[in-house]
N, C-alpha and C positions, 0 to 999 in steps of 0.2 A: 172831760173832753167835749168840745162843741162839735156837733154833727150837723152839716148843712147839705142840702141837695142843690146841685147846680147842673145846668144844661150846657151844651157846647156853646162857646163864646160868652158865657156868663162868668163873672168875676167876684172875688171877695177882696176886701181891703183890710189890711192889718196895720194898726198904728199909724194910719194916714200916709204911710210911706211905702208900703209893700202891697203890690197887687198880684193876686194869683188868678190866672184865667184858665178855664178849661178849653183846650185847643181841639182835642179829638177824643172820641170814645170808640174803642174797637174791642169787642169781646170783653175780656176781663182786664184790659189795659186802658189807662187814661193818660193822655198826654197833657201836661200842664205847662204853662208859661209863667215865669216869675219876673216881675219888674220890681227891683229894689235898689236902694242906693249902693254904690260900690263898697261902702264900708260894712255892709251887712254880709256876713259869711253865710253861704248856703251850701250845705253838704248833704248828700244822701245818707239816711240813717244807717243803712247797712255798712257803708264805708266807715262811718264814725265808729260803729260798734267793732268792726274788724281792727281798726287802728288802736282802739282802747284795749281790746283783747291782746293784741301783739305787745303793746306797752306793758300790760300786766305780766305777760309771760317773761318779758325782758327784765322786769323788776325782781322776779322770783327765781330766775335762773342763775345758778352759780357758774362762775367762769373760772376755769383752772388756768391761771396765768403761768404756771410752771412749764407748760408746753411751749412757751415762747422763749425759753432760755436757751 
C-alpha cells in the first residue's frame, strides 16, 4: 500500500486519468473529490463488501421450491 500525506486542496493523480482531491478535513472525517472518466466505476468499499456478502449468502442458501406448488 502506498501511503501519502495530503493537505486540503491537494491532489493525487492515478494513471493520468483519475484525480483525487482532498476537499475538507473535519475531525476524523475527510471529504474527497474524484474526477475520473465515466467508464471508471467508483464504489465505496463497504458497499462492495456488503453486495459480495449477500451474493455469497444467496449462492449457499437452499431454496425449497415445494412451497410454491
